[in-house]
TORMARZA-339791 format. One record per residue: residue in three letters; residue number from 0; x, y, z of N, C-alpha, C in turn. Coordinates in Angstrom, 3 decimals. Example, Ala and Ser with C-alpha at 12.3 -4.5 7.8 and 13.67 -1.06 7.14 Angstrom:
BEGIN
kolkol, dovo, n_c1, n_c2, n_c3, ca_c1, ca_c2, ca_c3, c_c1, c_c2, c_c3
ala, 0, 13.190, -5.690, 7.800, 12.300, -4.500, 7.800, 13.200, -3.300, 7.800
ser, 1, 12.850, -2.250, 7.080, 13.670, -1.060, 7.140, 12.900, 0.030, 7.870
This chain:
BEGIN
kolkol, dovo, n_c1, n_c2, n_c3, ca_c1, ca_c2, ca_c3, c_c1, c_c2, c_c3
met, 0, -9.044, 12.248, -15.899, -9.008, 10.793, -15.765, -7.917, 10.362, -14.796
phe, 1, -6.748, 11.060, -14.842, -5.672, 10.703, -13.936, -6.102, 10.836, -12.479
arg, 2, -6.898, 11.872, -12.200, -7.360, 12.053, -10.823, -8.213, 10.874, -10.379
ala, 3, -8.999, 10.320, -11.278, -9.830, 9.166, -10.929, -8.957, 7.991, -10.531
ile, 4, -7.880, 7.774, -11.280, -6.965, 6.672, -10.941, -6.262, 6.954, -9.624
val, 5, -5.784, 8.196, -9.474, -5.047, 8.563, -8.264, -5.911, 8.394, -7.025
asn, 6, -7.169, 8.843, -7.090, -8.058, 8.695, -5.938, -8.279, 7.231, -5.602
phe, 7, -8.378, 6.397, -6.630, -8.525, 4.956, -6.410, -7.299, 4.416, -5.697
arg, 8, -6.108, 4.828, -6.152, -4.865, 4.328, -5.571, -4.681, 4.840, -4.150
ile, 9, -5.030, 6.100, -3.908, -4.915, 6.652, -2.563, -5.771, 5.857, -1.600
gly, 10, -7.011, 5.551, -2.013, -7.897, 4.772, -1.154, -7.297, 3.424, -0.805
ala, 11, -6.687, 2.783, -1.793, -6.074, 1.474, -1.541, -4.893, 1.594, -0.594
leu, 12, -4.087, 2.636, -0.768, -2.931, 2.829, 0.102, -3.351, 3.146, 1.534
ile, 13, -4.373, 3.972, 1.658, -4.863, 4.321, 2.980, -5.318, 3.077, 3.720
gln, 14, -6.079, 2.210, 3.019, -6.607, 1.021, 3.656, -5.505, 0.051, 4.040
ser, 15, -4.348, 0.152, 3.384, -3.268, -0.778, 3.684, -2.433, -0.341, 4.881
asn, 16, -2.710, 0.851, 5.406, -1.968, 1.370, 6.547, -2.868, 1.468, 7.772
val, 17, -2.259, 1.401, 8.972, -3.012, 1.496, 10.213, -2.450, 2.626, 11.044
ile, 18, -3.337, 3.368, 11.714, -2.918, 4.568, 12.422, -3.215, 4.464, 13.903
gly, 19, -2.339, 4.993, 14.749, -2.519, 4.952, 16.193, -2.368, 6.314, 16.820
arg, 20, -2.526, 6.376, 18.106, -2.536, 7.656, 18.804, -1.120, 8.184, 19.049
asn, 21, -1.053, 9.507, 19.308, 0.191, 10.171, 19.688, 1.313, 9.930, 18.687
tyr, 22, 0.979, 9.770, 17.411, 2.005, 9.453, 16.446, 2.856, 10.660, 16.088
ala, 23, 2.324, 11.850, 16.279, 3.026, 13.051, 15.811, 4.326, 13.286, 16.547
ser, 24, 4.460, 12.709, 17.746, 5.638, 12.984, 18.556, 6.797, 12.049, 18.235
lys, 25, 6.562, 11.008, 17.428, 7.623, 10.043, 17.162, 8.575, 10.578, 16.107
pro, 26, 9.905, 10.491, 16.358, 10.862, 10.978, 15.372, 10.927, 10.047, 14.171
ser, 27, 11.319, 10.587, 13.036, 11.418, 9.783, 11.827, 12.773, 9.128, 11.736
asn, 28, 12.801, 7.888, 11.219, 14.058, 7.197, 10.988, 14.582, 7.458, 9.586
ser, 29, 13.745, 8.047, 8.741, 14.143, 8.277, 7.359, 14.821, 9.634, 7.214
lys, 30, 15.775, 9.704, 6.273, 16.477, 10.953, 6.018, 15.636, 11.838, 5.114
pro, 31, 15.593, 13.126, 5.412, 14.795, 14.014, 4.555, 15.370, 14.070, 3.148
ser, 32, 14.495, 14.129, 2.159, 14.931, 14.193, 0.767, 15.255, 15.632, 0.392
lys, 33, 16.229, 15.777, -0.519, 16.574, 17.103, -1.018, 15.558, 17.570, -2.063
glu, 34, 14.776, 16.647, -2.594, 13.791, 16.994, -3.596, 12.600, 17.682, -2.949
val, 35, 12.158, 18.774, -3.566, 10.991, 19.484, -3.049, 9.749, 18.614, -3.185
leu, 36, 9.683, 17.857, -4.277, 8.568, 16.949, -4.499, 9.149, 15.575, -4.818
gln, 37, 8.930, 14.616, -3.937, 9.566, 13.314, -4.062, 8.848, 12.421, -5.064
tyr, 38, 9.618, 11.569, -5.725, 9.067, 10.686, -6.757, 8.023, 9.733, -6.191
arg, 39, 8.212, 9.267, -4.969, 7.280, 8.269, -4.430, 5.871, 8.832, -4.249
tyr, 40, 5.738, 10.160, -4.193, 4.419, 10.763, -4.060, 3.863, 11.244, -5.402
leu, 41, 4.580, 10.955, -6.467, 4.138, 11.364, -7.790, 2.923, 10.547, -8.213
pro, 42, 1.786, 11.174, -8.504, 0.622, 10.408, -8.961, 0.847, 9.766, -10.327
asp, 43, 1.548, 10.483, -11.215, 1.725, 10.005, -12.582, 2.876, 9.012, -12.680
lys, 44, 2.729, 7.891, -11.954, 3.704, 6.814, -12.059, 3.574, 6.155, -13.443
pro, 45, 4.597, 5.431, -13.886, 4.524, 4.782, -15.204, 3.258, 3.951, -15.394
trp, 46, 2.885, 3.188, -14.369, 1.685, 2.337, -14.452, 0.428, 3.183, -14.626
ile, 47, 0.369, 4.315, -13.934, -0.800, 5.188, -14.024, -0.889, 5.825, -15.418
leu, 48, 0.260, 6.231, -15.952, 0.267, 6.785, -17.311, -0.212, 5.737, -18.317
phe, 49, 0.224, 4.506, -18.104, -0.188, 3.403, -18.969, -1.696, 3.189, -18.888
leu, 50, -2.247, 3.196, -17.666, -3.691, 3.031, -17.494, -4.458, 4.138, -18.201
gly, 51, -3.994, 5.369, -18.033, -4.669, 6.493, -18.657, -4.693, 6.388, -20.176
glu, 52, -3.667, 5.740, -20.724, -3.596, 5.583, -22.170, -4.495, 4.442, -22.662
lys, 53, -4.565, 3.362, -21.869, -5.265, 2.161, -22.324, -6.748, 2.145, -21.970
met, 54, -7.109, 2.783, -20.881, -8.507, 2.771, -20.467, -9.238, 3.954, -21.090
glu, 55, -10.318, 3.659, -21.751, -10.977, 4.667, -22.581, -11.829, 5.652, -21.795
asn, 56, -12.405, 5.225, -20.664, -13.254, 6.135, -19.901, -13.167, 5.813, -18.416
ala, 57, -13.711, 6.719, -17.601, -13.600, 6.593, -16.143, -14.279, 5.339, -15.616
asp, 58, -15.312, 4.846, -16.316, -16.016, 3.649, -15.858, -15.103, 2.433, -15.813
asp, 59, -14.075, 2.425, -16.665, -13.153, 1.291, -16.692, -12.409, 1.123, -15.371
phe, 60, -12.246, 2.235, -14.632, -11.462, 2.178, -13.409, -12.177, 1.441, -12.282
ser, 61, -13.462, 1.247, -12.415, -14.210, 0.513, -11.403, -14.454, -0.935, -11.824
ser, 62, -13.852, -1.333, -12.937, -14.051, -2.672, -13.471, -12.844, -3.556, -13.157
pro, 63, -13.005, -4.566, -12.300, -11.890, -5.481, -11.999, -11.374, -6.185, -13.245
glu, 64, -12.284, -6.505, -14.165, -11.875, -7.200, -15.382, -10.958, -6.315, -16.225
ala, 65, -11.291, -5.019, -16.286, -10.465, -4.096, -17.065, -9.077, -3.966, -16.458
phe, 66, -8.996, -3.935, -15.129, -7.700, -3.847, -14.453, -6.879, -5.110, -14.690
lys, 67, -7.538, -6.265, -14.683, -6.824, -7.522, -14.932, -6.247, -7.543, -16.337
arg, 68, -7.049, -7.102, -17.295, -6.566, -7.070, -18.674, -5.389, -6.110, -18.811
ala, 69, -5.516, -4.948, -18.163, -4.445, -3.950, -18.234, -3.181, -4.469, -17.550
ser, 70, -3.338, -5.178, -16.433, -2.185, -5.717, -15.701, -1.421, -6.728, -16.547
lys, 71, -2.156, -7.590, -17.229, -1.511, -8.588, -18.093, -0.771, -7.906, -19.236
leu, 72, -1.396, -6.885, -19.804, -0.767, -6.167, -20.911, 0.472, -5.408, -20.431
trp, 73, 0.396, -4.845, -19.214, 1.506, -4.084, -18.652, 2.745, -4.965, -18.463
lys, 74, 2.535, -6.224, -18.117, 3.663, -7.141, -17.872, 4.506, -7.359, -19.126
val, 75, 3.881, -7.269, -20.283, 4.615, -7.532, -21.530, 4.882, -6.244, -22.319
thr, 76, 4.600, -5.111, -21.709, 4.777, -3.819, -22.385, 6.186, -3.276, -22.135
asp, 77, 6.734, -2.597, -23.113, 7.999, -1.881, -22.924, 7.732, -0.702, -21.996
lys, 78, 8.269, -0.758, -20.789, 7.947, 0.238, -19.765, 8.800, 1.496, -19.863
glu, 79, 9.884, 1.440, -20.593, 10.806, 2.571, -20.641, 10.158, 3.887, -21.069
pro, 80, 9.304, 3.908, -22.088, 8.675, 5.194, -22.464, 7.838, 5.790, -21.345
tyr, 81, 7.156, 4.942, -20.582, 6.316, 5.421, -19.486, 7.179, 5.894, -18.310
ile, 82, 8.273, 5.187, -18.073, 9.199, 5.596, -17.015, 9.811, 6.951, -17.357
tyr, 83, 10.208, 7.090, -18.618, 10.798, 8.347, -19.069, 9.803, 9.498, -18.927
glu, 84, 8.563, 9.275, -19.374, 7.547, 10.325, -19.301, 7.234, 10.687, -17.862
ser, 85, 7.180, 9.687, -16.992, 6.898, 9.926, -15.582, 7.975, 10.797, -14.944
arg, 86, 9.230, 10.471, -15.233, 10.341, 11.261, -14.697, 10.347, 12.672, -15.272
lys, 87, 10.018, 12.769, -16.522, 9.983, 14.075, -17.184, 8.926, 14.977, -16.548
ile, 88, 7.757, 14.410, -16.288, 6.676, 15.172, -15.645, 7.117, 15.643, -14.266
leu, 89, 7.749, 14.735, -13.507, 8.186, 15.088, -12.159, 9.219, 16.208, -12.184
glu, 90, 10.199, 16.098, -13.085, 11.248, 17.120, -13.148, 10.679, 18.501, -13.462
lys, 91, 9.737, 18.534, -14.388, 9.129, 19.817, -14.746, 8.268, 20.350, -13.604
thr, 92, 7.564, 19.451, -12.939, 6.723, 19.882, -11.820, 7.590, 20.391, -10.672
gln, 93, 8.691, 19.689, -10.410, 9.621, 20.135, -9.369, 10.158, 21.523, -9.676
ser, 94, 10.460, 21.746, -10.930, 10.968, 23.058, -11.340, 9.937, 24.140, -11.053
asn, 95, 8.675, 23.848, -11.315, 7.615, 24.816, -11.026, 7.437, 25.037, -9.529
val, 96, 7.580, 23.960, -8.756, 7.442, 24.075, -7.298, 8.516, 25.006, -6.736
leu, 97, 9.701, 24.985, -7.336, 10.789, 25.842, -6.852, 10.471, 27.324, -6.999
ser, 98, 9.499, 27.621, -7.851, 9.099, 29.022, -8.011, 7.992, 29.408, -7.021
ala, 99, 7.548, 28.437, -6.226, 6.498, 28.708, -5.243, 7.076, 29.506, -4.075
ser, 100, 6.179, 30.001, -3.241, 6.629, 30.739, -2.062, 7.363, 29.798, -1.116
lys, 101, 8.202, 30.365, -0.274, 8.949, 29.567, 0.691, 7.994, 28.822, 1.621
glu, 102, 6.907, 29.466, 1.991, 5.917, 28.846, 2.878, 5.303, 27.597, 2.243
glu, 103, 4.966, 27.724, 0.959, 4.377, 26.574, 0.272, 5.385, 25.441, 0.146
gln, 104, 6.625, 25.769, -0.201, 7.660, 24.740, -0.322, 7.873, 24.016, 1.001
glu, 105, 7.888, 24.766, 2.085, 8.077, 24.163, 3.402, 6.901, 23.262, 3.765
asn, 106, 5.706, 23.681, 3.371, 4.523, 22.862, 3.656, 4.551, 21.561, 2.867
ile, 107, 4.994, 21.645, 1.607, 5.110, 20.437, 0.781, 6.122, 19.471, 1.389
leu, 108, 7.250, 19.984, 1.808, 8.275, 19.145, 2.441, 7.751, 18.524, 3.734
lys, 109, 7.034, 19.319, 4.514, 6.496, 18.826, 5.784, 5.497, 17.694, 5.556
leu, 110, 4.647, 17.845, 4.553, 3.682, 16.797, 4.238, 4.393, 15.492, 3.902
gln, 111, 5.484, 15.600, 3.148, 6.202, 14.410, 2.710, 6.968, 13.746, 3.852
val, 112, 7.198, 14.486, 4.915, 7.815, 13.908, 6.110, 6.742, 13.326, 7.028
asp, 113, 5.660, 14.065, 7.193, 4.611, 13.652, 8.140, 3.898, 12.374, 7.716
ile, 114, 3.605, 12.250, 6.436, 2.804, 11.114, 5.971, 3.454, 9.767, 6.312
pro, 115, 4.725, 9.523, 5.936, 5.306, 8.215, 6.271, 5.510, 8.000, 7.759
ile, 116, 5.814, 9.075, 8.497, 6.005, 8.933, 9.943, 4.710, 8.482, 10.602
lys, 117, 3.638, 9.175, 10.286, 2.352, 8.866, 10.910, 1.862, 7.477, 10.503
thr, 118, 2.068, 7.143, 9.242, 1.650, 5.835, 8.761, 2.394, 4.721, 9.494
glu, 119, 3.698, 4.890, 9.620, 4.529, 3.872, 10.278, 4.134, 3.693, 11.739
ile, 120, 3.965, 4.797, 12.431, 3.666, 4.714, 13.859, 2.286, 4.139, 14.103
cys, 121, 1.352, 4.503, 13.250, -0.003, 3.987, 13.425, -0.064, 2.484, 13.210
lys, 122, 0.682, 2.007, 12.241, 0.727, 0.563, 12.015, 1.346, -0.131, 13.223
glu, 123, 2.413, 0.449, 13.759, 3.073, -0.132, 14.923, 2.125, -0.179, 16.118
tyr, 124, 1.263, 0.815, 16.193, 0.344, 0.896, 17.328, -0.592, -0.308, 17.365
glu, 125, -1.207, -0.623, 16.217, -2.101, -1.774, 16.171, -1.318, -3.073, 16.329
asp, 126, -0.162, -3.148, 15.676, 0.659, -4.358, 15.785, 1.056, -4.618, 17.227
gln, 127, 1.359, -3.536, 17.959, 1.755, -3.697, 19.355, 0.589, -4.204, 20.197
phe, 128, -0.613, -3.739, 19.887, -1.798, -4.225, 20.602, -1.968, -5.724, 20.371
phe, 129, -1.814, -6.159, 19.134, -1.921, -7.588, 18.828, -0.851, -8.386, 19.580
lys, 130, 0.356, -7.822, 19.629, 1.450, -8.511, 20.310, 1.205, -8.585, 21.812
asp, 131, 0.777, -7.470, 22.392, 0.551, -7.422, 23.841, -0.578, -8.345, 24.283
thr, 132, -1.554, -8.552, 23.396, -2.721, -9.370, 23.745, -2.644, -10.786, 23.160
asn, 133, -1.492, -11.098, 22.553, -1.284, -12.439, 21.975, -2.390, -12.834, 20.994
arg, 134, -2.704, -11.932, 20.093, -3.711, -12.250, 19.078, -3.220, -13.413, 18.223
pro, 135, -4.061, -14.430, 18.003, -3.645, -15.578, 17.189, -3.283, -15.162, 15.762
cys, 136, -2.308, -15.809, 15.202, -1.903, -15.549, 13.829, -2.567, -16.561, 12.900
ala, 137, -3.025, -16.099, 11.778, -3.657, -16.991, 10.801, -2.622, -17.961, 10.251
pro, 138, -3.028, -19.186, 9.958, -2.077, -20.167, 9.406, -1.604, -19.766, 8.020
ile, 139, -0.436, -20.214, 7.653, 0.088, -19.908, 6.325, -0.613, -20.790, 5.294
glu, 140, -0.634, -20.319, 4.074, -1.326, -21.023, 2.992, -0.607, -22.325, 2.633
pro, 141, -1.327, -23.265, 2.018, -0.703, -24.546, 1.639, 0.564, -24.391, 0.806
his, 142, 0.560, -23.453, -0.157, 1.759, -23.315, -0.999, 2.934, -22.771, -0.203
glu, 143, 2.644, -21.986, 0.866, 3.726, -21.508, 1.722, 4.292, -22.643, 2.569
met, 144, 3.415, -23.534, 3.035, 3.881, -24.717, 3.758, 4.806, -25.549, 2.867
tyr, 145, 4.382, -25.688, 1.620, 5.184, -26.431, 0.648, 6.546, -25.766, 0.476
phe, 146, 6.549, -24.438, 0.378, 7.793, -23.689, 0.202, 8.726, -23.907, 1.393
gln, 147, 8.190, -23.827, 2.602, 9.006, -23.992, 3.796, 9.600, -25.391, 3.882
glu, 148, 8.839, -26.363, 3.433, 9.336, -27.744, 3.453, 10.449, -27.948, 2.427
lys, 149, 10.261, -27.348, 1.252, 11.234, -27.514, 0.185, 12.440, -26.591, 0.334
his, 150, 12.221, -25.432, 0.960, 13.296, -24.441, 1.099, 13.374, -23.947, 2.542
pro, 151, 13.733, -24.817, 3.477, 13.780, -24.416, 4.897, 14.782, -23.286, 5.133
gly, 152, 14.368, -22.347, 5.984, 15.264, -21.253, 6.344, 15.140, -20.038, 5.461
lys, 153, 14.432, -20.152, 4.335, 14.282, -18.996, 3.456, 13.089, -18.151, 3.885
ser, 154, 13.135, -16.871, 3.521, 12.094, -15.932, 3.923, 10.753, -16.309, 3.328
arg, 155, 9.676, -16.103, 4.124, 8.321, -16.343, 3.635, 7.963, -15.409, 2.487
arg, 156, 8.665, -14.282, 2.395, 8.356, -13.341, 1.318, 8.609, -13.963, -0.059
asn, 157, 9.486, -14.978, -0.073, 9.777, -15.640, -1.340, 8.802, -16.769, -1.654
ala, 158, 7.895, -17.037, -0.714, 6.983, -18.170, -0.896, 6.075, -17.988, -2.094
lys, 159, 5.804, -16.750, -2.487, 4.912, -16.531, -3.624, 5.478, -17.149, -4.900
tyr, 160, 6.814, -17.262, -4.958, 7.419, -17.854, -6.136, 7.209, -19.360, -6.183
ala, 161, 6.824, -19.931, -5.042, 6.572, -21.373, -4.986, 5.148, -21.715, -5.388
lys, 162, 4.272, -20.714, -5.498, 2.871, -21.000, -5.797, 2.708, -21.656, -7.162
asp, 163, 3.427, -21.154, -8.152, 3.335, -21.759, -9.485, 3.788, -23.214, -9.445
glu, 164, 4.861, -23.454, -8.685, 5.363, -24.823, -8.562, 4.357, -25.698, -7.829
phe, 165, 3.751, -25.126, -6.770, 2.758, -25.878, -6.005, 1.546, -26.221, -6.876
asp, 166, 1.133, -25.270, -7.710, -0.033, -25.486, -8.570, 0.200, -26.613, -9.581
lys, 167, 1.466, -26.888, -9.870, 1.785, -27.944, -10.830, 1.768, -29.335, -10.205
leu, 168, 1.706, -29.396, -8.864, 1.669, -30.690, -8.190, 0.359, -31.404, -8.472
ser, 169, 0.377, -32.691, -8.343, -0.853, -33.464, -8.479, -1.739, -33.222, -7.263
asp, 170, -3.015, -33.525, -7.382, -3.936, -33.368, -6.257, -3.476, -34.190, -5.062
glu, 171, -2.946, -35.364, -5.346, -2.470, -36.247, -4.270, -1.288, -35.626, -3.530
glu, 172, -0.395, -34.959, -4.261, 0.777, -34.327, -3.644, 0.376, -33.084, -2.849
lys, 173, -0.646, -32.373, -3.310, -1.105, -31.164, -2.618, -1.861, -31.481, -1.330
gln, 174, -2.557, -32.609, -1.293, -3.511, -32.891, -0.230, -2.945, -32.803, 1.181
pro, 175, -1.743, -33.354, 1.468, -1.226, -33.245, 2.842, -1.107, -31.804, 3.334
phe, 176, -0.704, -30.913, 2.441, -0.562, -29.500, 2.809, -1.939, -28.861, 3.020
ile, 177, -2.891, -29.235, 2.186, -4.249, -28.711, 2.321, -4.891, -29.210, 3.612
asp, 178, -4.683, -30.483, 3.929, -5.237, -31.050, 5.163, -4.669, -30.347, 6.395
thr, 179, -3.357, -30.136, 6.382, -2.713, -29.444, 7.509, -3.254, -28.029, 7.654
tyr, 180, -3.414, -27.357, 6.523, -3.944, -25.990, 6.535, -5.356, -25.955, 7.115
asn, 181, -6.210, -26.873, 6.696, -7.592, -26.907, 7.185, -7.658, -27.161, 8.682
glu, 182, -6.808, -28.040, 9.175, -6.775, -28.322, 10.619, -6.301, -27.098, 11.404
glu, 183, -5.278, -26.429, 10.877, -4.757, -25.231, 11.556, -5.780, -24.102, 11.520
cys, 184, -6.564, -24.038, 10.463, -7.624, -23.022, 10.375, -8.667, -23.231, 11.473
lys, 185, -9.037, -24.464, 11.709, -10.007, -24.770, 12.761, -9.492, -24.276, 14.113
ser, 186, -8.238, -24.598, 14.405, -7.644, -24.167, 15.672, -7.542, -22.652, 15.747
tyr, 187, -7.209, -22.048, 14.621, -7.062, -20.583, 14.572, -8.379, -19.891, 14.880
phe, 188, -9.461, -20.307, 14.265, -10.752, -19.645, 14.473, -11.280, -19.843, 15.899
ile, 189, -10.976, -20.971, 16.478, -11.352, -21.195, 17.883, -10.586, -20.235, 18.786
ala, 190, -9.265, -20.134, 18.552, -8.423, -19.242, 19.350, -8.799, -17.779, 19.128
leu, 191, -9.122, -17.431, 17.879, -9.495, -16.047, 17.568, -10.798, -15.663, 18.264
lys, 192, -11.738, -16.574, 18.313, -13.008, -16.308, 18.982, -12.788, -16.034, 20.469
lys, 193, -11.912, -16.804, 21.096, -11.593, -16.587, 22.509, -10.909, -15.238, 22.702
trp, 194, -10.014, -14.900, 21.771, -9.312, -13.611, 21.850, -10.312, -12.466, 21.739
glu, 195, -11.256, -12.573, 20.824, -12.254, -11.516, 20.636, -13.157, -11.373, 21.854
glu, 196, -13.448, -12.474, 22.532, -14.266, -12.409, 23.744, -13.564, -11.621, 24.840
ile, 197, -12.250, -11.742, 24.883, -11.469, -11.065, 25.933, -11.097, -9.640, 25.532
his, 198, -10.648, -9.456, 24.302, -10.073, -8.172, 23.880, -10.898, -7.440, 22.817
gly, 199, -12.041, -8.004, 22.452, -12.826, -7.420, 21.367, -13.251, -5.987, 21.604
glu, 200, -13.720, -5.682, 22.817, -14.194, -4.327, 23.115, -13.053, -3.320, 23.067
ala, 201, -11.898, -3.716, 23.596, -10.739, -2.818, 23.561, -10.299, -2.580, 22.118
tyr, 202, -10.372, -3.612, 21.314, -9.964, -3.465, 19.918, -10.923, -2.560, 19.148
lys, 203, -12.216, -2.601, 19.498, -13.182, -1.708, 18.854, -12.823, -0.252, 19.103
leu, 204, -12.376, 0.053, 20.314, -11.979, 1.428, 20.632, -10.761, 1.849, 19.824
ile, 205, -9.813, 0.917, 19.670, -8.624, 1.217, 18.883, -9.007, 1.457, 17.424
lys, 206, -9.902, 0.620, 16.890, -10.316, 0.775, 15.511, -11.064, 2.090, 15.291
lys, 207, -11.859, 2.477, 16.280, -12.594, 3.733, 16.164, -11.627, 4.909, 16.096
glu, 208, -10.621, 4.867, 16.930, -9.612, 5.923, 16.915, -8.797, 5.862, 15.622
thr, 209, -8.525, 4.654, 15.185, -7.774, 4.450, 13.951, -8.476, 5.082, 12.759
glu, 210, -9.794, 4.937, 12.705, -10.550, 5.493, 11.588, -10.412, 7.012, 11.512
lys, 211, -10.367, 7.646, 12.668, -10.184, 9.104, 12.693, -8.810, 9.467, 12.138
met, 212, -7.798, 8.695, 12.547, -6.448, 8.972, 12.093, -6.285, 8.657, 10.605
leu, 213, -6.968, 7.614, 10.143, -6.935, 7.288, 8.724, -7.445, 8.450, 7.883
gln, 214, -8.481, 9.088, 8.378, -9.040, 10.228, 7.672, -8.029, 11.370, 7.607
glu, 215, -7.297, 11.564, 8.683, -6.282, 12.629, 8.699, -5.174, 12.323, 7.697
ile, 216, -4.733, 11.068, 7.654, -3.712, 10.673, 6.699, -4.211, 10.891, 5.271
lys, 217, -5.453, 10.519, 5.040, -6.033, 10.700, 3.710, -6.033, 12.165, 3.316
glu, 218, -6.398, 13.030, 4.246, -6.442, 14.461, 3.959, -5.054, 15.023, 3.668
leu, 219, -4.037, 14.522, 4.389, -2.670, 14.965, 4.135, -2.228, 14.558, 2.729
lys, 220, -2.560, 13.338, 2.345, -2.177, 12.865, 1.012, -2.907, 13.650, -0.075
glu, 221, -4.165, 13.932, 0.174, -4.929, 14.698, -0.812, -4.384, 16.118, -0.939
glu, 222, -3.951, 16.686, 0.182, -3.361, 18.030, 0.146, -2.087, 18.029, -0.690
leu, 223, -1.284, 16.984, -0.514, -0.047, 16.880, -1.291, -0.345, 16.685, -2.775
ile, 224, -1.346, 15.864, -3.066, -1.737, 15.642, -4.463, -2.237, 16.941, -5.093
asp, 225, -2.967, 17.738, -4.305, -3.458, 19.025, -4.816, -2.294, 19.944, -5.181
tyr, 226, -1.247, 19.946, -4.339, -0.058, 20.739, -4.667, 0.551, 20.265, -5.980
tyr, 227, 0.622, 18.952, -6.108, 1.220, 18.386, -7.319, 0.468, 18.863, -8.560
tyr, 228, -0.858, 18.730, -8.532, -1.637, 19.112, -9.711, -1.594, 20.623, -9.949
lys, 229, -1.489, 21.368, -8.879, -1.410, 22.830, -9.030, -0.180, 23.199, -9.837
tyr, 230, 0.969, 22.576, -9.503, 2.201, 22.953, -10.183, 2.407, 22.169, -11.467
lys, 231, 1.765, 21.018, -11.583, 1.804, 20.325, -12.872, 0.995, 21.121, -13.890
asp, 232, -0.144, 21.647, -13.478, -0.987, 22.438, -14.375, -0.253, 23.668, -14.898
asp, 233, 0.700, 24.181, -14.101, 1.473, 25.343, -14.540, 2.280, 25.048, -15.801
leu, 234, 2.542, 23.760, -16.052, 3.309, 23.397, -17.241, 2.580, 23.783, -18.524
gln, 235, 1.267, 23.854, -18.411, 0.466, 24.095, -19.610, 0.027, 25.545, -19.726
asn, 236, 0.496, 26.376, -18.796, 0.116, 27.799, -18.845, 1.153, 28.609, -19.618
């Protein structure tokens, strides 16, 4: 069952990243970890352990309603037992990995270095194309406009905290922000259509190449997950 959740999560993570060409040659800005198997690549995160406990069968993992119910329950759950169990699993798995051959250990470390480097560079590649071609940016949501007006100078990342406050406004108070958003959307779609007429074909080529690289990233992550399960399974032997 854990593999079903992990595969679902891997797919979501892959889709959230963008890949570009010649990424292998870019140096990493991150410091290598001393851990043979890093926590961030651990499939059995506290949330995943919680899902495995609460969801009765694999069919639940394809149900948005089941995930929503689990998410609400997770928010009010004591997370410490799951955090403890997750760390415990990782420590034992790491101990087993240390008994692996030097070649395998080096490959595991290399995977953990390559994955974030390639992901970062690939995202930069598409972002740079958008920047170079002046791709129009979508307008911000009404609640973000409200946040900027009420809290000028603060990061947009904090705007999500204003959504609850925005939702409490009367319809009359919300309307100016909604009207502005709708007008900006009209302008955005007109500008985007012009951009696609000029750069659409070039972007298709980038996306085609990106899909190939996405597959490579997916395979690297799956290889790392396979190592994890191989040495986690040793715990039960």
